[in-house]
FINU-389496 format. One record per residue (C-alpha): x, y, z. Coordinates in steps of 0.5 Angstrom, whole numbers, plus 500, padded with zeros to 3 digits. Each point is the difference from the previous one (the first is absolute). Layout:
XYZ/...
# end
This chain:
647753502/497506497/492501501/501503493/502493497/495497496/496507498/497500494/502507499/507501496/501507504/499496507/505494498/505506498/500501508/500493502/508500501/500506505/501500507/494504501/495496503/495502495/493498501/495499494/494504500/495497505/497500507/506496503/505506499/495505504/499494505/507500501/501508501/494499505/504495504/506504500/497507501/504503494/498504494/500496493/504503494/496498493/505500494/496501494/503499493/500496494/505495496/502505494/500506505/508503499/500504507/497494503/506496498/505506502/496500507/501492500/507500499/502506504/496499506/496493501/506496497/505503506/500495506/501506505/494504497/496494500/501498507/498507503/493499496/499493503/501503507/496506499/494499496/496494496/502500493/495499494/501499493/495502495/500499492/495506498/498496494/498494504/496505505/498506497/495502505/505499506/504505496/495505498/498500508/507501502/501505494/494504503/503500507/507502498/498506496/499503507/507500501/504501493/498503494/505497496/497493500/502493496/503494501/503497504/495502505/502500507/495500505/500500508/494498503/497498506/498492502/493502497/503502494/499508500/506504497/503505504/506501496/502499493/506501495/502497493/507498499/504501506/508499499/504496505/504507502/497507500/501503493/498506497/495503506/497493500/500496506/503493500/496493501/503499507/499507502/492500499/500493503/503502506/496507500/493495499/502496506/502505505/493504498/496493501/504499507/500507503/494504496/495494499/494504501/502506495/501494495/494497501/496506500/503502493/499494497/493499503/498507497/503499493/496493499/494504503/501505495/501495494/494496502/496507500/502501493/499493498/493501503/498506497/502498493/496494501/494504502/500507497/497498493/494503499/502507499/505498495/498502493/503496494/504505495/497501493/505500494/501508500/503499507/504494498/503504494/502505505/504495504/503498493/502507500/503500507/504493498/503503494/502506503/505496504/504498494/507502501/501504493/508499500/501492501/493498499/495496505/497502506/503505505/507499503/504494503/499495501/497498494/495494499/496498494/493502503/496495496/493501504/500508499/503499492/494494499/495505502/503506496/501495494/492499501/499507500/504501493/496494497/494504502/502506496/504504505/506502495/504503506/500493504/501496493/507504499/502500507/500492500/503500494/506504502/501497507/500493497/505502495/504503505/500493504/501496494/507504498/502501508/504496504/494497503/499495495/505494499/503501493/502493500/495496503/494504499/497501507/499507504/504501507/496502506/502508500/505505499/504504506/501506495/495504496/504499493/499492502/507499500/501496506/494494500/499496506/501494496/495495503/495498495/493499503/494496497/495505501/504506497/501496494/493497499/497507501/505503495/498494495/493503500/502507499/505498494/495495497/495505500/504506497/502496494/508499502/500493498/508500501/500502507/494496502/503494497/507501504/495499506/497494498/507497498/502502507/494497504/501493496/508500500/501502507/494500505/496494497/501495506/496493500/494503496/499507503/504506501/505501506/499507503/507503498/507500498/505502505/504506499/507497503/504494497/507498502/505502495/508498501/497497507/497507503/493502500/499505494/494505500/498500493/507498497/496494496/495505497/506505498/503495496/499499492/497494497/506496499/503501507/493498503/501493497/506499505/497503506/495496505/494504500/497503506/495496504/492499498/496501506/496493498/494501504/494500496/495506502/493499498/498508499/506501497/499495495/493502499/503507498/505496495/494497497/497506498/506503497/501494496/493501498/501507498/506498496/496494496/495505498/506505497/503495497/507500504/505495497/502494505/493496500/497504507/494496499/503494500/504502506/494502504/496494499/506496503/500504506/493501501/499492499/505499505/497505505/493497500/503493501/505502506/497507503/493499500/497495506/495495499/495505504/501505495/505504504/507503498/507499504/504506500/506497497/504493499/507498500/503494497/493497500/499502507/494504502/501506505/496501506/499508499/493501498/498502493/499508500/495504496/506501495/500493499/493499498/499507496/506499496/499492498/493502499/501505495/506497497/496494499/494504497/505504495/503494498/494496498/497506496/507501497/501493498/492498499/501495506/494499504/503496505/504506503/494505500/496495504/506499505/500507501/493501501/501494505/505504504/496506501/494496502/504497505/502506504/493503499/498504507/507498502/504506497/502503506/502495504/505496495/507499502/499501508/506497503/499496506/505503505/497507498/493498502/503497506/503507502/494504498/503503494/495502494/501498493/501507497/500499492/506503497/499504494/507503499/501499493/507502498/502494497/494496499/492500500/497499507/496494502/494505500/502502493/500494497/494497503/496506498/503499493/498493500/493501502/499506495/503495494/495494503/494505500/501502493/501492498/495497504/495506499/499500508/500507502/500498507/507499500/501507498/497502507/505495503/505504497/498506502/499498508/508498499/502506497/496505505/504500506/506502495/497505496/503506504/507498501/500498492/498506498/505504504/506496499/499497493/507498499/500495506/493498498/500499492/497493500/494503504/499506496/500495494/494496503/497507501/501502493/496494498/495501504/499507498/500498492/495498495/500493500/501497493/501493497/503499494/499493497/503497494/498493498/504497494/503494498/505503496/505506501/497507499/502507501/494501504/504497506/505505499/495506500/497497506/506500504/502507498/494502504/502497507/498505505/497500507/494497500/501496494/501493499/502497493/498493499/503497493/498492499/498495495/493497500/502494504/504504505/494505501/495494501/505497506/501507503/492500500/500494503/504502506/496506501/503506495/493502499/502506496/501495494/493498501/497500493/507501497/503494499/500498492/507502497/499498493/500507497/504505504/495504505/501505505/496503505/500506504/496499506/498504507/499495506/498495495/495505495/504500494/499504493/499496494/506495498/505503495/504496495/506505498/505504503/497507498/493498503/503498506/504507501/494503498/496497506/506501505/500508498/493500503/
# end
């Protein structure tokens, strides 16, 4: 009987058969380590992680290695997608021991949870200059027995330094100036300068589709920066024709190990595809965007929400195959069992998908993205929003997880619901998005606190590393800025500034890893503008308005009845602008509008002013 039996996480369940005496994340494991007076080994990964699979098969499935692990340490298995704050905590501590970090993350800690050694993948025997798992376990155990004072001192120093850094970030906000449009244009130039001019995309290998940074640059392009516009167009075209994209089923793989995109890591993540759906929809590449919509519907849709990812591996001819399914043509795939889907539904990632589908609906992407988004939004509101208005982080097969919802969950779902409500003219989604922001008011800095972390005295440190997807800081800030414009409540802008302030310096210094924060800063710096189209019939003015989507600009195109309903739930930008019998356009700044116009020429003239 394994302690992992009955776990919600597919990742934990995949380790339940092993002889390693795994504990799930919780206080019980640390109490056991205290009682046994031994270190803790915290193994962090996720269900679709290729090297997690490899280490599991090579090392944790080996009864001899398992026996050594059980004898020397208390072993904890953590799904990073279920407990992102735990992952962020130990990733921050692991940086003291290795520059090359990723998953699986293998951390050795004291019974109080303080790391004193960390590595990623550890093979079963020494390989390529890398120690084996058994060597590391032996060394850690020996150090704990013979050099306890040194181990404790180094772990205390590390934890103390991280705590000081976290406190400094939290307190030192008064002197930080928010960037203006000129500074942000320079940031855009810095990002564009990192283009791989031979093979496309950013920098060298490994190459990820860095959607937050691209989203910022796409906004810069909409604001008139031709270099940003051209770079985004080139990069998206490169991704679409590269091996990152599955030509049969349409989704995108997580990253490429080679500069020329020739060797992808084949897992397909919800957050990557959600971000890329927004980008391709706004770029007008309807074919590529349509392929992503079909992938979401046909592969990731489970129960009513989207699962978190599809695995890179499948079984072919009785053996695990990394990417073999995806390398097969369409006819051969029909004969093969597809890689498994991690079918846990994560609130925040589904919020990102709603945003992507809203953009796809705006752009006219085929495959009824608006209908798919409504289906998912309705399910999420019924299953992931609790009676008191709080969110659950995730669920699987209708069973809610125990991990607390994070800033990412509240920000992404709020933003996705508001974007969807405006795209479809559905007031109920906008109202629910507002409600989530109101629910967390004043608690933005304490969301997602883990009970064990609090018990051990670890402060939550907001993670704004945004290589693959926007951070909770970015998403809540973007949601607040959108809500401020819709509601005419510019106190929400100050809330966003308060959340962003501690991260301005980091974002401006390392924009590649903070694209979502930079995007929020660009919205703050831009001239706020609302472009409102009210018409009970299709009008070309809608296309003109949507062509002017840029930082600080919100486009609302609805019927008269939809405008009335949106006004009732607090979209005050529509006050006095709800009649729709004659197509009418309004160009406004913080609710103060120019004269209404009724033709595309008049609208273009106003938009040039």
